[in-house]
N, C-alpha and C positions, 0 to 999 in steps of 0.2 A: 401377864396373860396365861390363862387356864390351859394346861397341857392336855386336858381331857379330850377336846375334840381333834386334836393332832393324833393320839394314840387312836382313837376310833377310826381315823382315816387309815392308819395304818393297818388297822384291822381289815376295813373294807378292801384295801389294795392287796393284802394277803388273800381274801377270799377270791378277790376278782381272778387272781393269778391261778387259782386252782380249778378254774372252770374250764370247760373244753375248749381246745385251740380254735375249732372250727368257728367260734364266735368272733375271732378277730379282734379281740379286746386290745386296746392301747392303753393300758393301764397309767401310763406316764401322763395322759392327757386329762385324767379324772380332775374336774373343777366343779366348784359349787354351781348349782343350778336353782335352788331356792329354798326355803325353809317356810314353816307355817306356825300357827299360834301353839301347836303342841311342840312335844320333842322331837318330831320327825324331820329330817332334812334330805333334800336331793341332791344328787351330783350327775353332771353329764361326762360322758367319755366317748371318744371315738371307735368306732367298731368295724368289722368287716362290711355292715350293710348300711353304714351311716353313723348314726350316733346311737346312744342308748342311755337310760337312766338308772341311777341306783337310789332306791329308796333306803335311807338309814333310819331304822326305827329301833331305838335301844329297847331290848325285851324288859328291861328292870320299869320301863315307862309306858311303853307301846306293845300292841299286838297286832302281827301282820296278818292273822289269820280272817278278820272282819274284811280287809281289803280284797284279799284273794277270794273271799266269799262273794262278795257284792260285784268285784269285776267280772265273775262268771255269770251273776244273775243279768248284768247290763248287757255284756257280750253276747248272751243267748237272746236278747231283745234287738240285737243288730245295731249296738251303739258303738262309737269309737270311743274305746277305753284302753289304758296301756295292758299289753298282754305281759304275762309273768314268763320271763326266759328262764330263770334260775331263782332259787330260794335258799335261804339257810334261816329256818325259824328260830334256832336257838340263839343264833346272834343278831337277829333281827334286821335282815339284809335281803332285799329283793332286787333282782336286775330286771329291767322292763323296757318295753319299746318306748321310743320318744315320739311324742305327738306334736312336737313344735317347739319354737323358740320363744313365741309370744302367747301370753294369755289376752284375751278380751280387755281386761283391764289396761295391761301395758300398752295395747293398741290405742285405746282411748286416751290414755295420757301422753301417748305421742302426738295424737292429734290425727284423725282420719275423717275423709269426706263422709257426709250424711248418707249417701247411697251406699257405701261400703259399711257403714255402721247398721243401717237398716237390713242389708242382706245376711250380716253375722247373726243378728238378733231374729231373724226369722227362721235361720237355720237352728239357732238355738230353742226356738219355741218348738219348730218341728221335733227336734231330739228330745224336749221335755214331753210331749206327748206320747212319743215312742216310748219313753223311759216309764210313765205311767201305767203303761200295759204291760211291764215287767212282771215277772215272777217276784213274790214277796216272801220266799221260802226262806225260812230261819232267821227273819229279821224280828226284833224286838217291835212291840206295839208302842206306837206314839200316840197314846190315848189321853183320856181327860186327866187321869192321875198325872201322869208324867209331864204334861203341859202345864198343870197347875204347880207341879214342884219347880220346874224350871222358873215359873214366875217370880219366885222367891230371890232370885239374884238381883232382881231390882231394887227392893227394898234394902237389902243387905248391902249390896256393892255400890249401886249407885246413888241411892238416897243416903245411908248411912255413911260408907266409907268415903265416896267420891264427894258428896257435899257436905257432910259432918253434920246431917240433919236427923231428927228424933221425931217419928211419926206419934202425934198424941192418939189417943184409943179411937177417937171419931174417925182421924183420917185413916188408920189402920183398917178401921171396919169398912170405909168408903172404898179403900183399896182392896180389900178381900172381897166385896160384892163385884167390882170390876172384873178382879181375876176369877172369880167362879162364872160369871157370865162368859167371858172370854173362853176359859177352857172347857166349858160344857158345849158351848156354840162349836168351836172348833173341833174339840173330840168328837162330835156327832157328824162330822162330814164324811163321805166316803172314803175309804182307806185305799191307798195305793203305796208304791214306792216313793219313799220321800227322800232325795240326796241330802236335804238339810243346809246345803251352802252352795244351791244352783245360782250362782252369780259369777260377775265377770272375773274375780280372780281365778276361778276354777274352771273356766272354759278357755280351751286352747285354740288358737287361730291354727288351722290345719292347711297352709297355703302352698304345700307341696304334696306330690303323690304319695312320697312315701310315709307321710304322717296321716294318712287315710282321710275321710270324709269329715267336714266340719260339722259341727265343733268335737275336739277332742274333750273328754270329760274326764275330771281329777278329783282327788280329794272327797271320794264318797264313801270312805269307809265307816262313816258313822250312820250309815243310811238305816231307815227304820220303815216300818208299815204304819202309815199315818195321813193326815188330813190332805185332801186332793187339791187344796189351794195354796198349801205351803210353798211348793218349789217356784210358782209362778210370782206369789208375793216377795220371795228373794230376789227374784230376777227383776222385777219392776220397781222395787224398793231396795235397791242394791245399797248395802252399808258401805260400800267403798267408792260408789260414784252416784252422783246427784241426778236424778231423773225428775224431771218437772212433771206435773201432773197430767199435761196433754199426751206426754211421750208415755207414760204409765198406762193411760187408757188405750192409746193406740195397741201397744203391744198385749195388753190384757184382751182386748177384743179380739185379736188375731188369735191368740190362744184359745180363746172360747170358742170361736168358729173352728178351729182344727180339732178341738178336743170333741165338740159334738159331733163332727164328721167322723171321728174316730170311735164313736160310742163311749166315750168316757161319760161318768155319772156327773157332770156339770149341771149346775141349775139351768132350767128352760128358758128363764127371763134373765137376760144380762143384768138387769138392776139388781137382783137376787144375787148372782154371781159376785157382781162388783162389791156389794156389802161383805159377802163372805171373804173375799180375797183380802178386803180391807182389814177387816178384823183379825184375819190371820196374819196380816203384816204387822198391825199393832201387838199382837203377842209376840211375835217374833222379835221385834224391834225393842219391845220392852226388856225382853232376855238379853238381847245384844248389849243394850245400854249396861246392864249387870256385868256381861261377860267382859266387855272392853274396859270397863272400871276396875274389874279384878285382874285382868292382864296386866293393866299400869301398876295398880297399888300392891299385887301379891307377887307378880311375876316380874316386875320391872321392865316392861314392853311398853315404853311411852309412846310409841308411834301410834297406838290405838287410840290415843286421846284426840287426834286430828279428825278422826271419823265420828266422834260424838255429837256434835253439833247437827251433821247430817242426820244422823239416826234420830235425834230429838226432833227434827224438823217433820221426819216421816209420822213419829208418834203424834206429834201435835198436829199435823195433816188429818189424822183420822179422828183423834179425840176431838177435834172442834167441829167435826161434821155431825156427829150422833150425841144427842143430848144425854144418853145413858153415861157418857164417858166424862161429863163435867166435872167430877170429882178429880179424877185424873188430870184434867187440864188444870185446876187450879192448884194442885200439888206441884205441876210443872213450873206453873206461873212463880210460886213461891220460892221453889228452888232455884229458879232462874232471875228472880227478883224483876219478874215482868209485871206491868197493870195488865189485869184481864181486857181483852178486847171483845169485840161482838162475834158471835160465832152463829152458823147456820146449821140447822139440825134437821134430819129426815129419817 
């Protein structure tokens, strides 16, 4: 077993013991809470006011400052995000308020009644509309160039590394045209604060008063100023949870109505908005196929393979609907060894 995590935990305990006594920290109760696709880990411990969270972000790999900055933007917008109670940026450690024990994803996996699910998601949609009214001060632009660059993860890691396939000149040219269309279209959308992973694993179920209003929002440190439809596409085409099209549409319509009422610059016609968020979802999910393949092949995180069929299905859902994406669908059919089916376009 690698001893480095234990040494790191020793450093965390030493730091916690140096913090003010009035926090009431019970360092002996420190226990893992979760980890994510990066080098960040989270721990929970008992404290005077209940429980608190420690973010462990080793400074050789991570930077806590974007988290602190975006937390401030979201808090100013009235959203429920962790408050920073103590920080040591040199060591990469933050002490945060606890927003709950379960994510939306964990509750969904455990099984919950549809009425509760719908309530949770309507609260998430309301939070999204509020988040999109937040200031974007100091956030990098999620523009056409950045969107285009991220799409290269798909041919490099998903096509080349995961499937061991090599694109011929025509296939690459066809893919480049699809990428250029997606990036230009999505990059031209109105710009708002984009969480980038606004989906079930990053929404906390706040079912006790001490956790604050539902949902608690976490893992926002990579926020950018970018396309209006990005986060609603993340939510309704969740990379960790399969939502069928009728459910996608229901939540998308509810979001669209709430966004219009709030004065956000969504399309006036829902059909136009539907196309916009589907194309955004296609772009996001092509990138995610590359990211998940890279997490497996480069980083040894094989658990992400389980989500690839779901993300592939979301990609196919959109690619099959619009004739302009026929070359992409042919490539997917070849990679998956499928016979092409009949598609509908509009």
